[in-house]
C-alpha positions as CSV (number, residue, x, y, z in Angstrom):
1,X,-32.1,-0.7,0.7
2,X,-33.8,1.6,-1.9
3,X,-31.8,1.8,-5.2
4,X,-30.8,5.3,-6.2
5,X,-30.1,4.3,-9.8
6,X,-26.6,5.7,-9.6
7,X,-23.6,3.5,-10.5
8,X,-21.7,1.9,-7.6
9,X,-18.6,3.8,-6.6
10,X,-15.3,2.2,-5.7
11,X,-14.6,5.0,-3.3
12,X,-17.5,6.7,-1.4
13,X,-17.8,10.4,-2.0
14,X,-17.2,11.1,1.7
15,X,-14.0,9.0,1.5
16,X,-12.8,10.8,-1.5
17,X,-13.4,14.2,0.2
18,X,-11.5,12.9,3.3
19,X,-8.6,11.6,1.2
20,X,-8.3,14.9,-0.7
21,X,-8.4,17.0,2.6
22,X,-6.4,14.8,5.0
23,X,-4.3,12.6,2.7
24,X,-5.3,9.2,4.2
25,X,-8.2,6.9,4.9
26,X,-8.8,4.6,7.9
27,X,-10.8,1.5,6.7
28,X,-12.4,0.0,9.7
29,X,-12.9,-3.8,10.2
30,X,-11.4,-4.9,6.9
31,X,-10.4,-8.2,8.6
32,X,-12.6,-9.8,11.3
33,X,-11.2,-11.3,14.5
34,X,-10.7,-14.7,13.1
35,X,-8.9,-13.4,10.0
36,X,-6.7,-11.2,12.1
37,X,-5.8,-14.1,14.4
38,X,-5.0,-16.3,11.4
39,X,-3.0,-13.7,9.5
40,X,-1.1,-12.6,12.6
41,X,-0.1,-16.2,13.3
42,X,1.2,-16.7,9.8
43,X,3.1,-13.4,9.8
44,X,4.7,-14.2,13.2
45,X,5.7,-17.7,11.9
46,X,7.2,-16.1,8.8
47,X,9.1,-13.7,11.0
48,X,10.4,-16.6,13.1
49,X,11.4,-18.6,10.0
50,X,13.3,-15.5,8.7
51,X,15.1,-14.9,12.1
52,X,16.0,-18.6,12.4
53,X,17.0,-19.1,8.8
54,X,20.4,-18.9,7.2
55,X,20.0,-15.1,6.8
56,X,21.1,-15.3,3.2
57,X,18.2,-13.0,2.6
58,X,19.4,-10.2,4.9
59,X,18.9,-7.8,2.0
60,X,15.1,-8.4,2.7
61,X,15.5,-6.7,6.1
62,X,14.8,-3.0,6.5
63,X,15.8,-0.5,9.1
64,X,14.8,-1.5,12.6
65,X,13.9,0.6,15.6
66,X,16.0,-1.6,17.9
67,X,17.8,-4.9,17.8
68,X,14.6,-6.8,18.5
69,X,12.3,-5.1,16.0
70,X,12.0,-6.7,12.6
71,X,10.9,-5.2,9.3
72,X,11.1,-7.7,6.4
73,X,10.7,-6.5,2.8
74,X,9.8,-8.4,-0.3
75,X,7.8,-10.8,1.8
76,X,6.1,-12.6,-1.1
77,X,9.5,-14.0,-2.1
78,X,10.0,-15.5,1.3
79,X,6.5,-16.5,2.4
80,X,2.9,-16.8,1.1
81,X,1.6,-15.2,4.3
82,X,0.5,-12.0,2.5
83,X,-0.7,-13.5,-0.8
84,X,-4.4,-13.0,-0.1
85,X,-3.8,-9.3,0.7
86,X,-2.5,-8.4,-2.7
87,X,-5.9,-7.8,-4.2
88,X,-8.1,-8.0,-1.1
89,X,-11.4,-6.3,-1.5
90,X,-12.3,-3.7,-0.2
91,X,-8.7,-2.4,-0.1
92,X,-7.9,-3.3,-3.7
93,X,-11.0,-1.5,-5.1
94,X,-10.0,1.6,-3.3
95,X,-6.5,1.4,-4.6
96,X,-7.9,1.2,-8.2
97,X,-10.2,4.1,-7.4
98,X,-7.2,6.2,-6.3
99,X,-4.5,5.1,-8.8
100,X,-6.4,3.4,-11.7
101,X,-6.2,-0.2,-12.9
102,X,-2.7,-0.1,-14.4
103,X,-1.3,-1.2,-11.0
104,X,1.5,-3.2,-9.6
105,X,2.4,-4.3,-6.0
106,X,5.7,-2.5,-5.7
107,X,6.4,-3.7,-2.2
108,X,5.3,-6.1,0.6
109,X,6.5,-6.0,4.2
110,X,5.9,-7.5,7.6
111,X,6.8,-5.4,10.7
112,X,7.2,-6.4,14.3
113,X,7.8,-3.5,16.7
114,X,8.5,-4.2,20.3
115,X,7.7,-2.0,23.3
116,X,9.9,1.0,23.5
117,X,9.7,4.4,25.3
118,X,10.9,6.4,22.3
119,X,9.5,6.9,18.7
120,X,10.1,3.8,16.6
121,X,10.2,5.8,13.3
122,X,10.9,9.5,12.9
123,X,8.6,11.7,10.8
124,X,9.3,11.1,7.1
125,X,7.9,10.7,3.6
126,X,8.1,7.5,1.6
127,X,10.1,7.0,-1.6
128,X,13.2,9.1,-1.0
129,X,14.1,12.6,-2.1
130,X,12.9,12.3,-5.7
131,X,9.5,10.8,-5.1
132,X,8.8,12.9,-2.0
133,X,9.0,16.0,-4.2
134,X,6.1,14.9,-6.4
135,X,2.8,16.3,-5.2
136,X,-0.7,14.9,-5.5
137,X,-3.2,16.7,-7.7
138,X,-6.9,16.6,-6.8
139,X,-8.8,14.4,-9.2
140,X,-5.6,12.9,-10.8
141,X,-4.5,9.3,-10.3
142,X,-1.8,8.9,-7.5
143,X,1.5,7.3,-8.4
144,X,1.8,5.3,-5.1
145,X,-0.6,4.3,-2.4
146,X,0.3,2.1,0.7
147,X,-2.0,-0.2,2.6
148,X,-1.0,-0.7,6.2
149,X,-2.8,-3.6,7.8
150,X,-2.9,-3.5,11.6
151,X,-2.8,-7.0,13.2
152,X,-2.6,-5.6,16.7
153,X,-4.6,-2.6,18.0
154,X,-3.2,0.8,18.9
155,X,-6.1,1.8,21.2
156,X,-4.7,5.0,22.6
157,X,-1.8,7.4,22.8
158,X,1.6,5.8,23.4
159,X,0.7,2.4,22.1
160,X,3.0,2.4,19.0
161,X,0.6,4.4,17.0
162,X,1.1,5.6,13.4
163,X,1.2,9.4,13.6
164,X,0.2,11.5,10.6
165,X,0.1,15.1,9.7
166,X,-3.3,15.6,8.0
167,X,-3.1,17.6,4.8
168,X,0.7,17.3,4.5
169,X,0.4,15.5,1.2
170,X,-0.2,19.0,-0.3
171,X,2.9,20.6,1.4
172,X,6.3,20.6,-0.4
173,X,9.1,18.8,1.5
174,X,11.0,21.4,3.5
175,X,14.6,21.8,2.3
176,X,16.3,21.1,5.6
177,X,15.8,18.7,8.5
178,X,15.2,21.7,10.8
179,X,12.6,23.0,8.5
180,X,10.9,19.6,8.6
181,X,10.9,19.3,12.4
182,X,9.7,22.9,13.0
183,X,7.2,23.2,10.2
184,X,3.9,24.8,11.4
185,X,2.0,21.8,9.9
186,X,3.5,19.6,12.7
187,X,1.0,21.2,15.1
188,X,-1.7,19.1,13.3
189,X,0.0,15.8,14.1
190,X,-2.5,13.1,14.9
191,X,-1.9,9.7,16.5
192,X,-4.2,7.2,14.8
193,X,-6.3,5.0,17.2
194,X,-7.1,1.8,15.3
195,X,-8.3,-1.8,16.0
196,X,-6.7,-5.0,14.8
197,X,-8.1,-5.6,11.4
198,X,-8.2,-1.9,10.3
199,X,-6.2,-0.7,7.3
200,X,-4.8,2.8,6.7
201,X,-4.4,3.9,3.1
202,X,-2.0,6.8,2.4
203,X,0.1,8.2,-0.4
204,X,3.9,8.4,-0.7
205,X,4.0,12.0,0.3
206,X,2.0,12.1,3.5
207,X,4.2,13.0,6.5
208,X,4.0,10.1,9.0
209,X,5.9,8.4,11.8
210,X,5.6,5.7,14.5
211,X,5.3,6.8,18.1
212,X,6.5,5.2,21.4
213,X,5.0,1.9,22.5
214,X,4.6,2.1,26.3
215,X,2.6,-1.2,26.5
216,X,3.8,-4.7,26.9
217,X,2.5,-5.7,23.4
218,X,4.5,-6.1,20.3
219,X,2.9,-4.2,17.4
220,X,2.4,-6.5,14.4
221,X,1.5,-5.1,11.0
222,X,1.8,-5.8,7.3
223,X,2.2,-3.6,4.2
224,X,1.0,-3.9,0.6
225,X,2.4,-1.0,-1.4
226,X,0.7,-0.3,-4.8
227,X,2.2,1.9,-7.6
228,X,1.6,2.7,-11.2
229,X,2.7,-0.2,-13.4
230,X,5.3,2.0,-15.1
231,X,7.1,2.8,-11.8
232,X,10.1,0.8,-10.6
233,X,9.3,-1.6,-7.8
234,X,10.4,-0.7,-4.3
235,X,11.8,-4.0,-2.8
236,X,12.5,-6.3,-5.8
237,X,13.9,-6.1,-9.3
238,X,12.0,-9.1,-10.6
239,X,9.8,-11.6,-8.8
240,X,11.0,-15.2,-9.1
241,X,9.1,-17.6,-11.4
242,X,8.3,-20.0,-8.5
243,X,6.5,-17.1,-6.7
244,X,4.5,-16.1,-9.7
245,X,3.5,-19.8,-10.2
246,X,1.5,-19.9,-7.0
247,X,-0.4,-16.7,-7.7
248,X,-3.8,-16.1,-9.3
249,X,-3.8,-14.4,-12.7
250,X,-4.4,-11.0,-11.2
251,X,-1.8,-11.4,-8.6
252,X,0.7,-12.4,-11.2
253,X,0.0,-9.2,-13.1
254,X,0.3,-7.2,-9.9
255,X,3.8,-8.7,-9.4
256,X,5.0,-7.9,-12.9
257,X,4.2,-11.3,-14.5
258,X,3.2,-10.0,-17.9
259,X,3.7,-12.5,-20.6
260,X,6.3,-11.6,-23.2
261,X,6.8,-8.3,-21.5
262,X,8.8,-5.6,-23.3
263,X,9.4,-2.2,-21.7
264,X,6.5,-0.4,-23.4
265,X,4.0,-3.0,-22.0
266,X,4.5,-1.4,-18.5
267,X,3.0,1.7,-19.9
268,X,0.2,0.0,-21.9
269,X,-0.1,-3.7,-21.4
270,X,-0.8,-5.4,-24.8
271,X,-2.7,-8.4,-23.7
272,X,-6.4,-8.2,-24.4
273,X,-7.2,-9.8,-21.0
274,X,-5.2,-7.3,-18.9
275,X,-7.9,-4.9,-18.0
276,X,-10.6,-7.6,-17.7
277,X,-8.3,-9.4,-15.2
278,X,-7.4,-6.3,-13.2
279,X,-11.1,-5.2,-13.1
280,X,-12.7,-8.6,-12.4
281,X,-15.3,-8.4,-9.7
282,X,-15.4,-4.6,-9.7
283,X,-18.5,-2.7,-10.9
284,X,-17.5,-1.6,-14.5
285,X,-20.0,1.2,-14.4
286,X,-18.3,2.8,-11.4
287,X,-17.5,6.4,-12.3
288,X,-13.8,6.0,-11.3
289,X,-13.4,3.4,-14.1
290,X,-15.0,5.5,-16.9
291,X,-11.6,6.7,-18.2
292,X,-10.3,3.1,-18.5
293,X,-12.9,0.7,-19.7
294,X,-12.5,1.5,-23.4
295,X,-8.7,1.8,-23.3
296,X,-8.2,-1.4,-25.4
297,X,-10.1,0.2,-28.3
298,X,-8.8,3.8,-28.1
299,X,-5.1,3.5,-27.1
300,X,-3.9,0.2,-28.7
301,X,-0.4,0.8,-30.0
302,X,0.2,-2.7,-31.5
303,X,1.0,-3.2,-35.2
304,X,-2.1,-2.8,-37.2
305,X,-4.0,-1.0,-34.5
306,X,-5.6,2.3,-35.3
307,X,-3.2,5.2,-34.8
């Protein structure tokens, strides 16, 4: 390949344009067949362990589409099956491109959705009423971005597809449920056809749902949800020490394991190695990182630092 002399980007220009217009990205083939098979096996074992366990962790379980479906939250506290996904390249670099490097993993989930003739999840926005009223601004870092890993394919309509409304991340939330269901934007609904190993990235305010699954296959997926470091986590208050102990340095930071943390460090981490750890392995000359690489020198609030 002939070099262009331009810095490497974390997010291709055409991906950024698609994100700005549609509000989501489909990343093809992030996991190969062997990786999908291995991860799906570990996710299904974790789900079985959870079902067969003492159920003291029922607070981990989210809303289900029927009595057989299972959605388990805060998975990292129950299993190590998603550890490798927390900062998996190429998903992590795109999250950094969209949100910046002051990131946390605010939620982890595994989801098993069984065949059913009706929608598994109604059209909605993530994050509740308060967060859903926040709008994305072109060119500005997003506050939350979710990575949905497909461990089974949705190869055509009626296969338990994620359904999205392209461009709805720019549309204010209708004030009533009727306004939401009859909004003209709903005419643009699109069922996503994806392969096992694909990942969909989308922000908190994209309208989305899960359609009927008229096959005989249980849809298996996993979620890693990123947010700004200053935001409250979604499915935990504080990650347990024994969980942080098994993590790499960057994964510890992503789960809030900041040494001697005080509240202000979640707005500007004080440790000199914070940014180097978060950006390790990424091209530091990428244009998306330009606003951040000198932060230690220009925005240091500690005693004795320049005002």
